[in-house]
N, C-alpha and C positions, 0 to 999 in steps of 0.2 A: 659697569658704570664708572668705576675707578679708573680703568684703562683709558676709556674715552676722555675722561676729564684730564688725565695726565697728558695725553696727546694734544688736547686743546691748549693747555697751558704752555707746552713746548712750542707749538706752532705759532702762538700769538704772543710770545714773550718779547720783551724789548730787544732791539737790535744788538745791544751790548751783550746779550746772552746768546742770541742766535748766531751772531757773526762776531765773536770775540776777537778773532784775529785782526779784523779791520778796525775795531774800536778800542782795543786795549791801550793803544798809544795815548789816548786822551785821558786815561785813568792811571793814577799811580798804583803801584802794587798794593799799597795799604788800602786805598779806596776800593779796589776791585775785590780784595779779600773780604772787606766788610759788607759790600753790597750784595754779592752773590748768595751767601748763606741767608741773609734777611729775606731775599726774594724767594728762595727755595722754601724757607719757613712759611711764608705767606701762602705759597702754592699748597704746601702740605696741610696747612690749617684749613684752607678752603675745601680741599678734598675730604678731610675729616668731617667738616661741617655738612657737606653734601651727602656723605655716607650716613651721617646721623639723621639728617632729615629724611632720607630715603627709608631708613630703618623704622622711623616713627610712622611714616605714611603706610608702610607695609603692615606694621602692627595694628594701626587704626583700621585699615581695610579688613584685616583678618578678623578682628574682634567685632567689627560693626557691619560686616558684609550683609548679613540678613536685613539689618535696618536700612542699609543703603539700597538694597534691591527693592524693599517694600516702601521706600520713602514716598514715591509718587502716589501709590494707592492709599497710604495711610494719611498723609498730610495734605494731598490735593485730590481728593476723590471726586467722582461724579455721582451725585446722589439723586435719587428719584423718590419723591414722597410716596409713602405706602401706608394705607389702612387708617389714616387719621380720621376718616369720616365716622368711625365707630367709637371715637373717644370724646370725652366732654370734660370741662373744667369742674372739678369737684367743689372747690371752695375758693372763690375769687378774692376773699379777704386775706388769705395767707400769702406769704412771700418768703422766698429763699429757703424752702424745705429741702435742705441738702441731703438729708438721710431719713429713711422711713424703714421701720421694721414691723412685721406682722407677727403677733403672738395670739393664738386663739381667735377670739371674736374681735380683737382690737388691732388697730394699726397705731403705732406710736411715731410721732413726727418731731424732728428737731428743725424748727423754723427760725427765720431771722427777722430782725427789725430793719426795714429799708434804710432808715436814717443812720442807725448805728453801723450797719454794714458798709455804708458809703464812706465811713471814716476809719474804721478799724476792722479789717478782715484779712489776716495774714495769708490765707490761701490765694487771695486775689491781689496780693502785693499792695495792700492798703495798710500803711503802718503809721497813721497819724495818731499817736498816743495822747495828743493834747485835745482831741475832739471832745466837745462838751456833751455828747450824747451819754445817756445812762447805760448803754450797752445791755439791754434787756431782751435778748432773744427768748424764745418760748418753746416749751414742750407741750404737745397736744396728744390726746387720745381720740381716735376715731372708731366708733362702733360701726362695723361694716353693715350689719343687718338693718339697723335703724337709721343709718346714715347721719349720725349725730357726731359733731366735732366739739370737743371740750378742751379748753386750755387748762393744763394741770397747775395747781397751786404749789409753789415751792416753800418748804418749811425748813428752817435751820440754815439757810444760806442766802446772802444778800449782796454778793460781790458781782463782778462782771460776768455776763453770760453772752459769749460769742460762740455759738454752737457750730459743730461740724459733724463728725461721725457719731453714730448712735447704735446701741444694741441692748439686748436684755438677756438676763439669765433667770430661770425660774428656780426658786428655792425648793429643795426636796419636800415632798408632801408626806407628812407623818400622820396627819389627821384629815380624813376625807371631808369632814364637816366644816373645816376651816377654809376660808377663801384663799386661793393661791396668792403668794407674794412674789414679786419680781425684784431683782436688782437691775436698775436702769443705769447704763454706762453712757456717758456723753463726753466727747472731746470738747474742751472749753478753752478757747484762745483768749485768755485773760491778758490784760495789758502788763501784768506782772510776770507773765510766762504761761505757756500752754500746759494744761494738765488734763487728766482723765478724772471727771467727777462721777461719784457713785451715789445713787439714791435708792431708797426702798419704796416700793409702790404696791399697794394692795389692789389686785385686779378689780376693775369696776369702780374704784374710788376716783376722786378728783384731786388727789394729793400725792406729792413727792416729798419724802423725808430724807434730808441730806445725811449721808454717812461719812464720806471723806473725799478729799481731793488728793489724787496721786500725782505728784510732781517729781520729776527726776531729770538730771542732766541728760540722760539717754533718751528721754521723751522730748525730742527736739522740735520736730514739726509734725505732730501727730495728725493723722487723717482718719483712719477707720479703727474701730476697736472690736475685738471678738472675745467675749468672756468665756471662761470655762468653769468658773465657780463664783461665789459671792464676792470675791476680792481679786481673783487671778484672771489675767487677760493677756491677749496679744494686742499690740498696737503697731500700726505702720507709720514710719517716718517718711514723709513724702519727698522732701527736698533737703537742701543744705540747712545748716543750723539757723536758729532764729536771729542771730546777729549778722548773718550774711547780708551783703548789699543786694538791693533788688536786681541789679544786673547779673549777680552770681546766680540767683534763683532763676532768672530768665534763661541763662545759659544751661542750667540744669534741665530745663524743660525743652529748649530748642535742640540741644545736642544729645538729649537722652543720656545724660551723664549718670554714672553708677554711684550716686551719692546718697542713695536711699537704703533703708533697712527695715527689718521687723524686730521688735523688742518684746520680750516676755516679762511680765511683772507677776511674781508668785504670791501665794498665800502668806509666805513668810516675810513679805515686804521687800524682797530683793528684786532687782531689775537688771536684765542683761540682754545683749544683742544675740539673736538666734539665727538671723539670716541677714547678710549684708551684700553690698555690691549690686544693688537693684536699681532699676531705672523708673523711678516714680511709683514706689509701692503704695497702693491705694486700698481698694476694698478688700475686706477679709470676711471669711465665713468658715465656721467650724462645722463639720459634718455631724449629723444627728448622733452617730455612734462615737464621736469624739476622736476618731482615728485620723482624720484628714483636716488640713487647713488649706483653704483656697485663697489665692491672692490675685488681684488684678494689678498688673504692672502697666500703668497708664501710658507712660512715654514710649513703650515698645509695642503697645497694642496686644499684650499677651495675658493669658490666664495661666497661672502656675498652680499645680497641685502638689502639696507637701504631705509626707507621712509624718505624723507626730510621734516622737520618741517618748519613752517614759520620763526622761529628764526635760521634756518640753522643747528640745531642739527639733529642727526640721530637716528632712531629707527630701529632695525632689523625687516625686513618685512617678513622673511621666514627662515626656517632652512637652514644652509649653504649647498651648493652643493659641494660634495667631488669629486675631480678629481684624476686621477692616475698619475699626474705629478705635477711639481711646476709651477703654473700659474704666468705669469708676467703681461704684459700690456693687457688691455681690449679695444676692439673696438666694437662699435655698428654696427649691421646689422639690416635690417628691421624686422626680427622675433626674434632677440635675440642678442647674443654677439659672437665675434670671439676672441680667446685667443691662445697665444703660450707660451711655456716655456720649461725649461730643463726637460728631461724625466728621469733623474737620477742625483745623486750627484757624481761628479768626482773631487777628491781633487786637481789634478794637472791642471785642466782646459783644458785638451786635449781631443778632440773627444767627446764633451758633447752632448749626445742625445737630440733630440728635438721632441716635439709633437705640432701639430696645431689642434685645436678642435673648433667645433661649439657648442654653448649652446642655447637651446630654450626650453621653457616650463619646466624648472627645470630638464632638461636632457642634457647630454654632449655626443658628438660622435667625435671620433678622425678621422680627414680627412687625415692628413699627419703624418708620423712617420719617422724620420731619426735616426735609431738605432745606427749608427756609428758616428753621429754628424759631418759629413764631409761637405755636402752641406748646411745644416742648423746647423751650429755650435753654440750650446747654444743659440738658437733664443729667443728673448724676445717680439716680436710683430708680429701680423698678421693683417694688415690693409686691408680693402676690398673696392675696387671700385665697387660698386654694379651694375651699368649699364653694365659693361663689365664682371662682375663676376671674377675680377682679385684680387688675394690675394698677397699682398706684405709682405715678411717676412724679418726681420732684427734682428740683435743682437749686443750686446756691443763689442764683439770681433770677429764678423763675417766678412769675406771678401766678399764684394759685397752685393747686395740685390737680393733675390730670388723671382721670380714671378711664381705663380701657379694658376690654375683655381679653382674656388669655386666648391666644390663637394656636390651635393644634396644628401640627405639621400637615401640610397638604390642604388645609381648609381654604375655601374660597371666600375672600372678604373684599368687599369694594371692587369686585370684578377682577381682582388679582390673586394669584396664588400666593399664599403666605410664606413664601421663601423656602426654597429647597435647602436641605441641610448642606452646609459648606464643609467640605473635608478639611482636616488640619493640613496646613501648608507644609 
């Protein structure tokens, strides 16, 4: 490229340079000496600029080639609705249940207030801190067998509640006669800054007792939380920092920029980054044996599996699993993971398609697809009550919570086969 550029500049140079013999008489020796080096300097600068641009383009193509190859399938897919006739709305009074986790006989839900969420919800680029809403999102407990939904009463905390990620950790059982207690972890986007709030909850009760708010400069844009003890947890930072302009965050999402990371907060109160350079780190799930941490990288459409080290750092355990949609929250099932997420990018947020998939043995199969995004509007979670094979689907701007049956591989539902397992790309 440099040789061609040099030839082009020589062939198209002014006549005073191409035909110096004929034109030198019109220039004094001093003028000619001053003009020639300046023009050669300009040509050299242009060549250097072209070389630098070419190098940047090559580097971008090399590091983002898989994303470029998959861009059409991931960002502009052709979706066909599948199996929605088996689903129903569980509770029409709920709104914005972005995250759901099942523990034992109960499902715990972090749901939003539609008025508050319209004014202040950082994940959706709504940053109006002057909104007059009281910002009181709510946590619910749903008993799967009796199908009863209970709003949990908060004790010891009265500040902003703008909820996002949710998870639970069961306290060690030392007395079988005592009712189990959970630590409930929630990501709370307060107007004063985003934190991870921790509550204690006696299973079966209607109360949450505030323990502490964990706020740290490294917890910038928290999304999902994965506890490993009563106070220690991993948390994903989804985008650029909280003070970034909306256009910066939009660029993070549109260009799948590596501005995201995973942070670990320990029992000793220290916080540190354990994985960085990620493209929209989102859902997190720790395996039952505590050996693995799974992460949904939304902007690339990938699921990452990390081996947890004794110091809580993370090593990639296998090549990422590529999905045909944008994975959000992850939930464990006996043989793998359940995941939901938007099936396409829709700029105005209306009718966002949704995919619910099962992941096992390095393969993914799509169980439910809402191509119109009406019943499952931009869903973000598919939590599974395994004894009843009930899948609970929610989303940050969804009305109600949708309940669907778990579909086994190869099962016939609604006249369609429930998705062949898709090999890792």
